VEXKE-125578 format. One record per residue (C-alpha): residue in three letters; x, y, z. Coordinates in steps of 0.25 Angstrom, whole numbers. Example, Ala and Ser with C-alpha at 12.3 -4.5 7.8 and 13.67 -1.06 7.14 Angstrom:
BEGIN
+------+-------+-------+-------+
| rest |     X |     Y |     Z |
+------+-------+-------+-------+
|  Ala |    49 |   -18 |    31 |
|  Ser |    55 |    -4 |    29 |
+------+-------+-------+-------+
***
This chain:
BEGIN
+------+-------+-------+-------+
| rest |     X |     Y |     Z |
+------+-------+-------+-------+
|  Met |   -54 |   -65 |    91 |
|  Asp |   -44 |   -74 |    99 |
|  Asn |   -40 |   -69 |   113 |
|  Gly |   -27 |   -65 |   108 |
|  Asn |   -31 |   -55 |    96 |
|  Leu |   -41 |   -51 |   106 |
|  Tyr |   -32 |   -48 |   118 |
|  Met |   -23 |   -39 |   109 |
|  Ser |   -35 |   -33 |   101 |
|  Lys |   -39 |   -27 |   116 |
|  Leu |   -25 |   -23 |   119 |
|  Arg |   -24 |   -16 |   105 |
|  Ser |   -37 |    -9 |   109 |
|  Met |   -31 |    -5 |   122 |
|  Val |   -17 |     1 |   116 |
|  Ile |   -18 |     5 |   102 |
|  Pro |   -27 |    14 |    96 |
|  Arg |   -38 |    12 |    85 |
|  Gly |   -31 |    21 |    75 |
|  Pro |   -21 |     9 |    70 |
|  Tyr |   -34 |     0 |    65 |
|  Asn |   -33 |   -16 |    65 |
|  Ile |   -38 |   -23 |    52 |
|  Thr |   -38 |   -37 |    58 |
|  Pro |   -40 |   -41 |    74 |
|  Tyr |   -29 |   -50 |    73 |
|  Phe |   -14 |   -48 |    79 |
|  Ala |    -3 |   -55 |    71 |
|  Glu |     7 |   -65 |    77 |
|  Asn |    15 |   -69 |    66 |
|  Ala |    14 |   -68 |    50 |
|  Gln |    19 |   -75 |    38 |
|  Gly |    18 |   -74 |    24 |
|  Ala |     3 |   -69 |    21 |
|  Arg |    -1 |   -76 |    35 |
|  Val |    -4 |   -68 |    49 |
|  Tyr |    -6 |   -76 |    63 |
|  Asp |   -12 |   -68 |    73 |
|  Ile |   -10 |   -70 |    88 |
|  Ser |   -20 |   -81 |    89 |
|  Gly |   -13 |   -89 |    78 |
|  Lys |   -24 |   -85 |    68 |
|  Glu |   -20 |   -86 |    53 |
|  Leu |   -23 |   -74 |    44 |
|  Ile |   -20 |   -74 |    29 |
|  Asp |   -15 |   -59 |    27 |
|  Phe |   -21 |   -52 |    15 |
|  Ala |   -16 |   -38 |    20 |
|  Gly |    -1 |   -41 |    22 |
|  Gly |     0 |   -29 |    32 |
|  Ile |    -7 |   -20 |    23 |
|  Gly |     3 |   -23 |    11 |
|  Val |    15 |   -24 |    19 |
|  Met |    18 |   -39 |    18 |
|  Asn |    19 |   -42 |     4 |
|  Val |    31 |   -52 |     7 |
|  Gly |    23 |   -57 |    17 |
|  His |    23 |   -59 |    32 |
|  Ser |    37 |   -63 |    38 |
|  His |    44 |   -65 |    25 |
|  Pro |    56 |   -73 |    30 |
|  Lys |    67 |   -65 |    22 |
|  Val |    60 |   -51 |    26 |
|  Val |    60 |   -56 |    42 |
|  Ala |    75 |   -61 |    39 |
|  Ala |    79 |   -47 |    34 |
|  Ile |    72 |   -40 |    45 |
|  Lys |    80 |   -48 |    56 |
|  Asn |    92 |   -47 |    49 |
|  Gln |    92 |   -31 |    50 |
|  Ala |    87 |   -31 |    63 |
|  Asp |    98 |   -40 |    68 |
|  Lys |   107 |   -29 |    62 |
|  Phe |   100 |   -17 |    67 |
|  Thr |    86 |   -10 |    66 |
|  His |    89 |     5 |    65 |
|  Thr |    98 |    15 |    63 |
|  Cys |    90 |    26 |    57 |
|  Trp |    94 |    26 |    40 |
|  His |    97 |    41 |    44 |
|  Val |   108 |    38 |    54 |
|  Val |   115 |    25 |    50 |
|  Met |   111 |    20 |    36 |
|  Tyr |   109 |     4 |    33 |
|  Gly |   109 |    -5 |    20 |
|  Pro |    95 |    -9 |    20 |
|  Tyr |    90 |     4 |    18 |
|  Val |    98 |     6 |     6 |
|  Glu |    96 |    -7 |     0 |
|  Leu |    81 |    -6 |     2 |
|  Ala |    82 |     8 |    -5 |
|  Asp |    89 |     2 |   -17 |
|  Lys |    80 |    -9 |   -19 |
|  Val |    66 |     0 |   -18 |
|  Cys |    72 |    10 |   -29 |
|  Glu |    75 |    -1 |   -38 |
|  Met |    60 |    -7 |   -35 |
|  Ile |    53 |     6 |   -37 |
|  Pro |    50 |    10 |   -52 |
|  Gly |    57 |    18 |   -60 |
|  Ser |    69 |    19 |   -67 |
|  Phe |    74 |    32 |   -60 |
|  Pro |    85 |    33 |   -48 |
|  Lys |    77 |    31 |   -35 |
|  Met |    78 |    33 |   -21 |
|  Ala |    71 |    27 |    -8 |
|  Ile |    69 |    31 |     7 |
|  Phe |    63 |    22 |    17 |
|  Cys |    52 |    26 |    28 |
|  Asn |    44 |    18 |    38 |
|  Ser |    29 |    19 |    31 |
|  Gly |    22 |    21 |    19 |
|  Ala |    17 |    33 |    25 |
|  Glu |    31 |    37 |    27 |
|  Ala |    35 |    33 |    13 |
|  Val |    23 |    42 |     7 |
|  Glu |    27 |    54 |    15 |
|  Asn |    41 |    52 |    12 |
|  Ala |    37 |    53 |    -2 |
|  Val |    29 |    65 |    -1 |
|  Lys |    39 |    73 |     6 |
|  Ile |    49 |    68 |    -6 |
|  Ala |    42 |    72 |   -16 |
|  Arg |    38 |    85 |   -11 |
|  Tyr |    51 |    89 |    -8 |
|  His |    56 |    84 |   -23 |
|  Thr |    45 |    93 |   -29 |
|  Lys |    44 |   104 |   -20 |
|  Arg |    28 |   101 |   -21 |
|  Pro |    19 |   100 |   -10 |
|  Gly |     6 |    92 |   -16 |
|  Ile |     5 |    77 |   -16 |
|  Ile |    -7 |    71 |   -25 |
|  Ala |   -13 |    57 |   -17 |
|  Phe |   -24 |    50 |   -21 |
|  Glu |   -38 |    45 |   -16 |
|  His |   -39 |    32 |   -10 |
|  Ala |   -23 |    33 |    -7 |
|  Phe |   -17 |    29 |     6 |
|  His |    -3 |    34 |     9 |
|  Gly |    -1 |    32 |    25 |
|  Arg |    -6 |    37 |    38 |
|  Thr |     5 |    49 |    41 |
|  Tyr |    -1 |    63 |    38 |
|  Met |     4 |    63 |    23 |
|  Gly |     1 |    49 |    21 |
|  Met |   -14 |    52 |    26 |
|  Ser |   -15 |    65 |    18 |
|  Leu |   -12 |    57 |     5 |
|  Thr |   -22 |    46 |    10 |
|  Ser |   -36 |    47 |     4 |
|  Lys |   -43 |    39 |    14 |
|  Ser |   -48 |    48 |    26 |
|  Asn |   -54 |    38 |    36 |
|  Pro |   -46 |    33 |    43 |
|  Tyr |   -34 |    38 |    37 |
|  Lys |   -35 |    53 |    38 |
|  Tyr |   -47 |    57 |    45 |
|  Gly |   -45 |    65 |    58 |
|  Phe |   -30 |    66 |    56 |
|  Gly |   -31 |    79 |    47 |
|  Pro |   -26 |    88 |    42 |
|  Met |   -18 |    81 |    31 |
|  Ala |    -6 |    85 |    24 |
|  Ser |    -8 |    96 |    14 |
|  Asp |    -5 |    96 |    -2 |
|  Ile |   -12 |    83 |    -3 |
|  Tyr |   -20 |    81 |   -17 |
|  Arg |   -30 |    69 |   -20 |
|  Met |   -32 |    62 |   -34 |
|  Pro |   -42 |    52 |   -37 |
|  Tyr |   -36 |    39 |   -37 |
|  Pro |   -39 |    29 |   -50 |
|  Tyr |   -49 |    21 |   -43 |
|  Cys |   -55 |    14 |   -55 |
|  Tyr |   -66 |     7 |   -47 |
|  Arg |   -71 |    20 |   -41 |
|  Cys |   -66 |    29 |   -52 |
|  Ser |   -66 |    45 |   -47 |
|  Phe |   -69 |    49 |   -61 |
|  Gly |   -80 |    38 |   -63 |
|  Leu |   -73 |    33 |   -75 |
|  Gln |   -67 |    18 |   -78 |
|  Tyr |   -53 |    15 |   -83 |
|  Pro |   -49 |    13 |   -94 |
|  Ser |   -59 |    22 |  -100 |
|  Cys |   -56 |    32 |   -90 |
|  Gly |   -43 |    36 |   -96 |
|  Leu |   -37 |    37 |   -82 |
|  Ala |   -45 |    49 |   -79 |
|  Cys |   -40 |    48 |   -63 |
|  Ala |   -25 |    49 |   -68 |
|  Glu |   -28 |    60 |   -79 |
|  His |   -35 |    67 |   -66 |
|  Leu |   -22 |    70 |   -61 |
|  Lys |   -20 |    81 |   -72 |
|  His |   -33 |    88 |   -68 |
|  Phe |   -30 |    86 |   -53 |
|  Leu |   -17 |    94 |   -55 |
|  Ala |   -24 |   105 |   -62 |
|  Val |   -35 |   107 |   -51 |
|  Gln |   -30 |   100 |   -39 |
|  Ala |   -16 |   103 |   -37 |
|  Asp |    -5 |   110 |   -46 |
|  Pro |     5 |   100 |   -50 |
|  Arg |    16 |   109 |   -46 |
|  Asp |    12 |   107 |   -31 |
|  Ile |    12 |    93 |   -32 |
|  Ala |    24 |    85 |   -27 |
|  Ala |    18 |    70 |   -29 |
|  Leu |     7 |    62 |   -32 |
|  Ile |     6 |    49 |   -23 |
|  Ala |    -2 |    37 |   -26 |
|  Glu |    -3 |    22 |   -24 |
|  Pro |    -3 |    12 |   -36 |
|  Val |   -14 |     4 |   -29 |
|  Cys |   -21 |    12 |   -18 |
|  Gly |   -20 |     3 |    -5 |
|  Glu |   -29 |     8 |     6 |
|  Gly |   -37 |    15 |    -5 |
|  Gly |   -42 |     2 |   -10 |
|  Phe |   -31 |    -5 |   -18 |
|  Ile |   -35 |     5 |   -31 |
|  Thr |   -28 |     1 |   -42 |
|  Pro |   -26 |    11 |   -53 |
|  Pro |   -26 |     8 |   -69 |
|  Leu |   -12 |     5 |   -72 |
|  Asp |    -9 |    17 |   -80 |
|  Tyr |   -15 |    26 |   -71 |
|  Phe |    -1 |    30 |   -63 |
|  Leu |     6 |    32 |   -77 |
|  Lys |    -4 |    44 |   -80 |
|  Ile |    -2 |    49 |   -64 |
|  Gln |    14 |    48 |   -65 |
|  Gln |    14 |    56 |   -79 |
|  Ile |     6 |    67 |   -74 |
|  Cys |    14 |    67 |   -61 |
|  Arg |    27 |    68 |   -68 |
|  Glu |    22 |    79 |   -78 |
|  His |    20 |    88 |   -65 |
|  Glu |    32 |    82 |   -59 |
|  Ile |    23 |    77 |   -47 |
|  Val |    31 |    65 |   -40 |
|  Phe |    23 |    52 |   -41 |
|  Ile |    23 |    44 |   -29 |
|  Ala |    18 |    29 |   -29 |
|  Asp |    14 |    24 |   -15 |
|  Glu |    16 |     8 |   -15 |
|  Ile |    16 |     8 |    -3 |
|  Gln |     5 |    -4 |    -3 |
|  Ser |     5 |    -7 |   -17 |
|  Gly |    22 |    -9 |   -19 |
|  Ile |    31 |   -21 |   -14 |
|  Gly |    26 |   -30 |   -23 |
|  Arg |    11 |   -30 |   -19 |
|  Thr |     5 |   -27 |   -33 |
|  Gly |    14 |   -37 |   -40 |
|  Lys |    25 |   -28 |   -43 |
|  Met |    34 |   -21 |   -33 |
|  Leu |    27 |    -8 |   -35 |
|  Ala |    14 |    -6 |   -40 |
|  Met |    16 |     6 |   -49 |
|  Glu |    24 |    -5 |   -57 |
|  His |    11 |    -9 |   -62 |
|  Phe |     8 |     6 |   -66 |
|  Gln |    22 |     8 |   -74 |
|  Val |    24 |    20 |   -64 |
|  Glu |    38 |    24 |   -59 |
|  Pro |    33 |    33 |   -48 |
|  Asp |    44 |    45 |   -42 |
|  Met |    42 |    39 |   -28 |
|  Thr |    37 |    27 |   -22 |
|  Thr |    33 |    23 |    -8 |
|  Leu |    34 |     9 |    -3 |
|  Ala |    31 |     3 |    11 |
|  Lys |    22 |    -9 |    17 |
|  Ser |    28 |   -21 |    11 |
|  Leu |    41 |   -15 |     8 |
|  Ala |    47 |   -21 |    21 |
|  Ala |    36 |   -31 |    24 |
|  Gly |    30 |   -24 |    37 |
|  Met |    44 |   -17 |    42 |
|  Pro |    40 |    -2 |    42 |
|  Leu |    47 |     3 |    30 |
|  Ser |    43 |    11 |    18 |
|  Ala |    50 |    19 |     5 |
|  Val |    49 |    30 |    -3 |
|  Val |    57 |    27 |   -18 |
|  Gly |    57 |    38 |   -28 |
|  Lys |    65 |    45 |   -39 |
|  Arg |    78 |    49 |   -33 |
|  Glu |    77 |    64 |   -37 |
|  Ile |    64 |    65 |   -29 |
|  Met |    69 |    55 |   -17 |
|  Asp |    83 |    62 |   -16 |
|  Ser |    76 |    77 |   -16 |
|  Pro |    74 |    79 |     0 |
|  Gly |    86 |    82 |     7 |
|  Thr |    94 |    75 |    17 |
|  Gly |    87 |    72 |    30 |
|  Ser |    74 |    75 |    24 |
|  Leu |    68 |    60 |    24 |
|  Gly |    69 |    47 |    33 |
|  Gly |    66 |    43 |    47 |
|  Thr |    71 |    37 |    58 |
|  Tyr |    65 |    23 |    55 |
|  Ser |    64 |    25 |    40 |
|  Gly |    70 |    13 |    33 |
|  Asn |    73 |     5 |    45 |
|  Pro |    83 |    -5 |    41 |
|  Val |    75 |   -18 |    46 |
|  Ser |    65 |   -13 |    37 |
|  Cys |    73 |   -11 |    25 |
|  Ala |    78 |   -25 |    28 |
|  Ala |    65 |   -29 |    28 |
|  Ala |    62 |   -24 |    14 |
|  Leu |    73 |   -28 |     8 |
|  Ala |    68 |   -41 |    11 |
|  Val |    55 |   -39 |     5 |
|  Leu |    60 |   -36 |    -8 |
|  Glu |    68 |   -47 |    -9 |
|  Val |    56 |   -56 |    -5 |
|  Ile |    48 |   -50 |   -16 |
|  Glu |    58 |   -53 |   -26 |
|  Glu |    63 |   -67 |   -22 |
|  Asp |    48 |   -72 |   -19 |
|  Ser |    43 |   -66 |   -31 |
|  Leu |    31 |   -58 |   -24 |
|  Leu |    28 |   -49 |   -35 |
|  Ser |    23 |   -60 |   -44 |
|  Arg |    16 |   -66 |   -32 |
|  Ala |     9 |   -53 |   -30 |
|  Glu |     4 |   -55 |   -45 |
|  Val |     0 |   -70 |   -41 |
|  Ile |    -8 |   -64 |   -29 |
|  Gly |   -13 |   -52 |   -35 |
|  Asn |   -19 |   -61 |   -45 |
|  Lys |   -26 |   -70 |   -37 |
|  Leu |   -31 |   -59 |   -29 |
|  His |   -37 |   -52 |   -42 |
|  Ala |   -43 |   -64 |   -47 |
|  Lys |   -49 |   -67 |   -33 |
|  Phe |   -55 |   -53 |   -31 |
|  Ala |   -59 |   -53 |   -46 |
|  Ala |   -68 |   -64 |   -44 |
|  Trp |   -75 |   -59 |   -31 |
|  His |   -78 |   -46 |   -39 |
|  Glu |   -87 |   -56 |   -47 |
|  Gln |   -91 |   -64 |   -36 |
|  Phe |   -94 |   -53 |   -26 |
|  Glu |  -102 |   -40 |   -28 |
|  Ile |   -95 |   -33 |   -17 |
|  Val |   -82 |   -34 |   -24 |
|  Gly |   -83 |   -21 |   -32 |
|  Asp |   -67 |   -20 |   -38 |
|  Val |   -55 |   -28 |   -38 |
|  Arg |   -42 |   -21 |   -40 |
|  Gly |   -28 |   -20 |   -38 |
|  Leu |   -14 |   -24 |   -42 |
|  Gly |    -5 |   -37 |   -39 |
|  Ala |    -9 |   -42 |   -25 |
|  Met |   -14 |   -28 |   -21 |
|  Val |   -29 |   -32 |   -24 |
|  Ala |   -41 |   -27 |   -17 |
|  Met |   -56 |   -28 |   -20 |
|  Glu |   -67 |   -17 |   -18 |
|  Leu |   -80 |   -20 |   -11 |
|  Val |   -92 |   -13 |   -14 |
|  Lys |  -106 |   -14 |   -10 |
|  Asp |  -111 |   -12 |   -24 |
|  Arg |  -103 |   -13 |   -36 |
|  Glu |  -111 |    -2 |   -44 |
|  Ser |  -110 |     9 |   -33 |
|  Lys |   -97 |     3 |   -28 |
|  Glu |  -101 |     6 |   -14 |
|  Pro |   -89 |     2 |    -6 |
|  Ala |   -91 |   -10 |     4 |
|  Ala |   -83 |    -5 |    16 |
|  Glu |   -91 |   -13 |    25 |
|  Gln |   -90 |   -26 |    17 |
|  Ala |   -75 |   -24 |    15 |
|  Arg |   -73 |   -23 |    31 |
|  Ala |   -81 |   -37 |    34 |
|  Leu |   -73 |   -44 |    23 |
|  Ile |   -60 |   -38 |    30 |
|  Lys |   -66 |   -43 |    43 |
|  Phe |   -71 |   -58 |    38 |
|  Ser |   -57 |   -59 |    31 |
|  His |   -49 |   -56 |    45 |
|  Glu |   -58 |   -67 |    52 |
|  Lys |   -55 |   -77 |    42 |
|  Gly |   -41 |   -75 |    42 |
|  Leu |   -38 |   -65 |    32 |
|  Ile |   -31 |   -52 |    33 |
|  Leu |   -38 |   -43 |    24 |
|  Leu |   -38 |   -27 |    21 |
|  Ser |   -47 |   -17 |    16 |
|  Cys |   -45 |    -5 |    11 |
|  Gly |   -50 |     7 |     1 |
|  Thr |   -56 |    21 |     4 |
|  Tyr |   -70 |    14 |     6 |
|  Gly |   -65 |     3 |    14 |
|  Asn |   -70 |    -7 |     4 |
|  Val |   -59 |   -14 |    -4 |
|  Ile |   -51 |   -27 |     1 |
|  Arg |   -37 |   -28 |    -2 |
|  Thr |   -27 |   -39 |    -2 |
|  Leu |   -12 |   -36 |     1 |
|  Val |    -8 |   -52 |     2 |
|  Pro |     7 |   -54 |     5 |
|  Leu |    12 |   -59 |    -8 |
|  Val |    18 |   -71 |    -2 |
|  Ala |     4 |   -75 |     1 |
|  Asp |     2 |   -90 |    -6 |
|  Asp |   -11 |   -94 |   -13 |
|  Glu |   -17 |  -102 |    -2 |
|  Glu |   -17 |   -89 |     7 |
|  Leu |   -22 |   -81 |    -4 |
|  Glu |   -34 |   -91 |    -6 |
|  Arg |   -37 |   -91 |     9 |
|  Gly |   -37 |   -76 |     9 |
|  Leu |   -46 |   -75 |    -2 |
|  Ala |   -55 |   -85 |     1 |
|  Ile |   -56 |   -78 |    14 |
|  Ile |   -61 |   -65 |     5 |
|  Glu |   -71 |   -73 |    -2 |
|  Glu |   -78 |   -79 |     9 |
|  Gly |   -79 |   -64 |    15 |
|  Leu |   -84 |   -59 |     1 |
|  Thr |   -95 |   -70 |     1 |
|  Thr |   -98 |   -66 |    15 |
|  Leu |  -100 |   -52 |    11 |
|  Gln |  -108 |   -57 |     0 |
|  Gln |  -119 |   -65 |     6 |
+------+-------+-------+-------+
***
């Protein structure tokens, strides 16, 4: 490690606790598009995008200009005190963007976890029911409600209890590791049909306010359900007047080749949570949903001092323009096809690659020690991540067992950047197999 990064690392260890973990040893100096440069000048190809935040790339000129323009006018009045146009304009845009022909409303928060918290509050208020159904392998944030909805215990929940009450957990449609020991499509979507049994033996539907699900599990390992799964889940929810919440915090804003991943499943959620790439790194999240649900809580019951900050809203408006003007949904499909093809080839080439999955440019591979036993290869995944970082590629792992390699490449990455990053991963896989 160079002296600059070494000095900052030592200072970091003295003034910042270990809780906020660091994946790479680098300190950023600047970043453009799909590249990050550390304080020593080292260039890093970015396959992480700030954990799915930089779909339009680092420091996109239109986003930077929008931030500067709004900051020159004012940075804060508090929406509750003096209103401003960017909040209203953005609400109109996201209501139009979310699937569903019904009237919608939107509120803005600061983080994905806050969006989830507010979605739960609104659903409970609307239904006058306490229960929330979440899924195994889910991640919904680090606040107490977010933690309670999140499945993985260590490091997200261990030692922080007790968790929030009235949370129920369903098996997620993890086809590679099916909870029911079946195979799709001969399974007849047993995992979706299980919801009927679940509502009979685990929780009375009259006590359930909402079911919350990620269209593609993010931290859980990019687990991707069959495309007919959520239609069945939504149908059962509607039968019991259970609010269906889609957590699109990592999968939304173009990541899967559509603005919202639920579009692939042809499902119109009652409520949707957004964050991450919505404002290209500025703190902003949203809850969008059916008007009659969103408008049910009383005046003054929702909000926060910084919620829907004007600079963040201006950044988000620019992000949505960039996605349309630069045809980033189409680019996500191109990137996704390249990633899927390369990962599929590695599945044939390397025994350690047990499964390849994802939608659009949200692609991952699960590493296993043995394909028959499917024993997770978490140690090997960590080694591949470390190898990639040393070679100049920012890469992330995920998954309940820590054995999944995921890609969240900025959608502005060019072919040369993609090829360089993929070449480093392939070199790392070759090293692992030796």
